N, C-alpha and C positions, 0 to 999 in steps of 0.2 A: 558304488558309483550309480549315478542316476542313468536309468535306461533311455530317457527321453532327452533330446537336445534343448527342449523348452522347459523352463520351470514355471508353470503357471500357477499364480497365487491369487485368490479371490477372497476378499474379506468384507463381508456385507454386515453391517451393524443395524440394529433396529433403531426406532425413533430415539431411544434413550442414548445413543451413541453420539460421539462428537463429530465423526465424519465417516464417509465411506471411502474406502480405498480399494482400487483395482490395480494390481500390479502385474506385468508381464516381463520376465527376464530371460535373457539368453547371452551367455558368456560375458557377463558384466554389464550388458545393456538393459536398461530399464525404463519403462514407461509407467506413469502413476497418475491416476485421476483422483482428485480429492474434492469431495462435495462437503462444504462446511454445513454446520448444524442448522443455521437459519435457512440455507438454500434447500436443505432436506425438507424442512417444514413447508417451504414454498412449493416445491415440486409435489410433495404429498397432498397438498390442497388441490393441485392441478389434477392429480390422479383421482382424488375424491370427487372432483367436478365430473370426470368421465363416468365414474360409478353412478353419480346422481342423474346424469343425462340417461343412462340406461334404465334406471328406476322410473324416471319420468315417462320415458317412451313405453315401458311395460304397462304403466298405468293407463296411458292412453289406449293401448291395445285392449286391456281388460275392460275399460270403459266402453270401447266399441262393441264388445261381445255381451257385456253384463248390464250396461246402461245405468251404472250407478251415479253418474254425473260428477262434475267438478274435478276431473282427473288433472287438469293443468294446475288448478289452485292448490290441489293436495301435492302436486310435484313441487311447486313453489314453496309450500310449507316444509316438505321434506328437505329441499336444498338449503333452507335457512336453518331449519331445526337441527340438522346433523351437526352443524358447527359447534352446538353446545357440548354434546358428549365428546366430540373430537378435542375440544379445548381441555376438558377434564381429563381425557386420556393422556394428552401430551403433558399436562401438569403432574400426572401420576408417574409417567415414564421418565421424565426429566428430573435430574438432581437440582438441588438448589443453586449450585455454582453455574450449571448450564442455563438455568432460567435467568440468572443475573447477567450471564454473558450475552444472552440475546437482548436484554433490556428490560426484563420484568414480565410479569404475567399478562399484562395488557399487550406488550409487544408480540407475545406468542400468539394472541388471538388475531392481532391486526396483520401479522407477517403473511403476505400472500393473499390477503383477503380480496384485494382488488383483482388480482389475477384469477382467482377462484371464481368470482361473480362473472366477470367478463368472458372468460373461457367457457364457463358453464352455459351462459345465455347464447353465446355464438355457436357452440357445438350443439346445444339443444335445438337452435333454430334451423341449422342445416339438416340435422337428421329428422326433425319433425317435418320438414318441407317434403322429404321423401316418403315419410310415413303417412303424412296427409294424402299424398298422391296415391298411395297403395290403398288406403282405407276408404277414401272418398273420391274415387276417380271421375264421378259424374260431375264434379264441379269444375274440372279442368278443361274448359272450352273458352274460347275467345270472348264470348258474350259475357261470361262470369268474370274472367280475369282482366278485362280491359284490353282492347287491342292497342298497339300491334304486338304479337309476340316477336321476339328478336330474330330477324332474318327467318321467320317461319319455323324456328326451331322449338323443340319441346320446352315446356316450362321450366323443368329442372336443369336444362342446359345452361339457361341464363344464370341460375343460382351458382352453378359450379363455375361458370365463366368469371363471374364477378368475384366469387370466393378466390379463384386463382389469381385474378388481378390484384385484389387486396393483399393476398399473401405475398405476391411477388413484389409489390411496391414496398410493403413492410420490411421484407428481407433485404431488398436493395438498398433502402434508406438506412437500415441499421448496419449493414456491411460497410457501406460508404462512410457512415458516421464513425465507425470503428477505426477506419483508415484515417479520417480527419483528425479525431480526437486522440490525445495521449491517455489511453485508458489507464495505464499503470499509475501515471501521476495523478490523474483525477481520483482514482480509487484511494490512493495514499492521502490526498487532500481531504477527501470525504470523511475518512476515518479520523484524521486530526480534528476536523470540525465537529464531529461527533463526540470525541473525547472532551473537546473544549466545552461543548454544551453540557455534558455530564458534570464537569468541573463547576461550571457557572452554576448549576442547579444545587450542587453540594455546598457552594458558598452561600446561596440564598437561604438554604435550610439550616446551616450550621454556624454562619458568620465566622468561619475558620480564617484566621488572618494570613497564615501562609499560603493558603489556597487562594486568597483574595489578590495577594501580590502577584502570584503566578498568573492569575487571569488578567490582571492589568497589563503585565508584561507581554502577554501573547495577543492581546486584544487587536492591535493593528495588523499583526501577522495573520491572523484569522480573517479579519476583514478583507485583507488583500486576496488570500487564497479562496475565500468565498466568491468574490468577484470574478476570479479566474475561472472557477468552476461553472459559474453562471454563463459566462461568455462562451466558454468551450461548448456547453450544452445548446446554446442558442445558434451557434455557427451552422451546424448541419440544417437546422430549420430555415434560416436565411438563405442558404445555398439552394435547398430543394424546393422552396415555396413556389418560385416562379414556374419551373417545369411541371411540378405536380398540379398547379392551378390550371395550366394549359391542358394537361392530360385529363384532368377532372372535367373540365369544360367539354372536351371532345366526347368523353364517355357519357356525359349527361345528355348531350345532343343526339348520341347514337341510341341510347336506351330509352330516353324520353320518360314517359309515365308508366312503362311497362311493369306489371307485377313480377318480382324477381325471387321472392322467398316467402315463406309462411312463418310467422311468429307464433309460438305456442298459445299465447292468450292475448286478450285485448289490451294492448299496451297504451291504447289512447286514454284509459282512465287513470293512468300513472302520472301524478304531477311530475313536472320537469321533463321527464323522458318524452312525454307526448309533444313537446316542443320541437324535438329533433327527429323522432321516428314516427312517420305517417304513412297510411295507406294511400294507394293511387286514387285519385278522385273518382268517385262513383263506384268503387269496387268494394263489395263486401261478400264475405264467405263465412258460413258457420264452421265451428271447430278450429278457428285460427284467425290470425290478423294478416292480411296481405301486406307485403313490404314493397315499396318502390325501390329503384336502383340506389338512390342516395341513403335511404334508410338501411337497406341491406348492407351497403358498403360501410356505414358507420358501425353496425353491429358486428360484422366480421373483423373489420380492422381493429377494433377495441380488443376483441378477444385474442387475436393472434399477435398483434403488435407488442402487447405487454409481455407475452411469452417469449417472443423473438429477442427482444431487448434483454431480457433476463438471461437467456442462453448465450448471447454475445458479450454479456458482462457490461451492458450500457446502463444499467440502473444503479445509481450511486446514492449511498445513504448519506443524509445530512442531519 
């Protein structure tokens, strides 16, 4: 007879497993959380981003003491370079069936890559903001950062406040979207669309007559559910657009051109990104790139919005 009223069973499989299951049972009652293989790959890349941020910040600290230079450039190289051995490790750990289940080797590399990059950059920026303050406090004066500081508060207070606003808006919109959308139905539709596209590809490659007939029969149905998925995903955006624009205008007028965070490297030399992320006018600092309210809001929202939507099951495959 079991001495304990609870039968606690925890099964954790490594990357090569199909899923992770955590079960808790008491007198016939059970709770089970299952993480599918592709989700494991996504979340492992998020954890990888956390490790890379720690490495990048350690490089900055070492550069501060030993003056070897280009710490941020090395950090960027490490962040991109680690994806290659990670990709080969996954291919080594996974069976051929699991690779095909995910969608092939290319899909393994691409799964979660956007979440990895945005979360890495967002987390690196907020941690680097505090690290910059600790290592180079002499630059944190209003003459350097550009007045006015928000309500006379410390520089880092503005960073955290905007981060909290960004995360709150992202979480609120995601939670309300989940209420508005029929997530189960959209997930089912997305899987059907994905299977149909796989079948279409098979027909193009093999000219299989039976498969071709099946594709033609399902064509109109797939077009219909594709429109449904697109409309359901657009609904939350149309509902929230007005209130968010009003709130964004209020916040912009409140913070103005205040420096709100410190980007780890000079992003103004990166094509496309320099169109959206800019420093406050007339502000320049060594060892980092100052971000205005709008720029920091964009960086932080990209990083956390993707992860929040994934956690709430609002990202559908097609």
